[in-house]
N, C-alpha and C positions, 0 to 999 in steps of 0.2 A: 152140177157146176152152177154157181150163182153168177148173175149178170154183173158186169163191171159197173162201178159207180159213175164212171166218166168214160166217154169215148172221144177219140181224136180224129179229125179229118187228116188227110195226107198233108195238106198245107200247114196245119197246126203242128203235126209231128215233125215236119221238116224244119219249121222255125224254132221249135223247142230244141231239137237236136243241134241246130246251129248256135243257139244261145248257150246251151250247156257246154258245147265244145269250146266256144270263145272264152267262157269264164272258167273252164276246167272244173265244173261242178258236177255232182252226181245226180241231183234231182231238181225239179222245179216243184214248188209247193203251192197248192191252191188253197186259199182260205176265203172267208167272208168277214167283212168289217161293218159295223153299224155306222152308216153315214149316207149322205145324199138325201134327196127329197122323198125317196120311197123306202128308206130303211136300211138296205144292205148293199154292199158293193163288193165285187170280187177283188181279191188280192193275189198277186203272184210274186213269190220270192224264191231265191236260190237256197238250196239246203245241201249239206254234205252227208247228213245222217238221218235215218228214219227214226222219228220219235216213237215211243212205246205204243201210242194209240193212233198214230197216223195210218191212213188207208193207203196202201201202195197200189197204183194202177200202172200196168205195163201195157202199152198199146203202140203198135207200129214201130217198135224198137226204142221207144223212149219211156222213161220212168217218171211218173208224177206222184207226189204225195198229196193227200188231202187231209187238211187239218181236221181233227175229230169234231170240232165245234161247227165246221162247215158241212160235214158229210150229209146231214139231213136236208140241207138246203140245195145240194147239188146232185143228188142221186138221179141218174138217168140223163144228165146233161151231156150235150155234144159240144166240144170245143173246136172252133174253127179259127183260121187266121186269114185276114183280108189285107192285101197290100195293093193299093191302087193310087191314082193321082191325088185323091182326097184324104186317104187315111192309111195307116199301117197299124193294125191292132188285132188282138184276139177277140173273138166273138163267142158268146156263150148262148146256146140254144137250150134253155132250161124248161123242162116240162112242169116243174114245180112252181114256176113264176106265176104269181097271182096278179101282178101289176108291175109296170115299169115307168120310170119318170120319162118325160118328153125327150130329154137329152140322151137317154140310154145309159146314164152313169150308175144308176142304182135300180134295185129291184126289190120285190117283196114276195115271199113265199107264203103258203097257207099257214105254216107254223109261225112265221114271224108276224103275220097280220093278226093271228089269234092272240099271240103274246101282247101285241100292242093294244088290242081291244081290252084284254084283261087288266093291263097296267093302267089304262085310261079310265076304265069303268069300275074300279074297285073302291071308289070313295063314297058310295052311297049307303 
């Protein structure tokens, strides 16, 4: 049996379950988007259907889809949810992260940093 691409804390699973029930949706879909000072940012959207190449993760009774373009950047990531006086947000503990901006909004993986180097250094 292969290891799941993403694991959830109890807090994250509880919050996802609550959000999906409120919106009456089947899935939460995790993706990454090119933005921020370090290259990539996580995206979370609702989805009703699994796309042909989406990775389905079932953990602690909830279903999350991972966009195929995001999969290589999030393999092995643990998703948590923090709700305190200062913030209410999902937190991603990503073993593939090669760097993060100071505000925590964006991150870089080895594969995205290698791509950036190739794109920037191909003019010689």
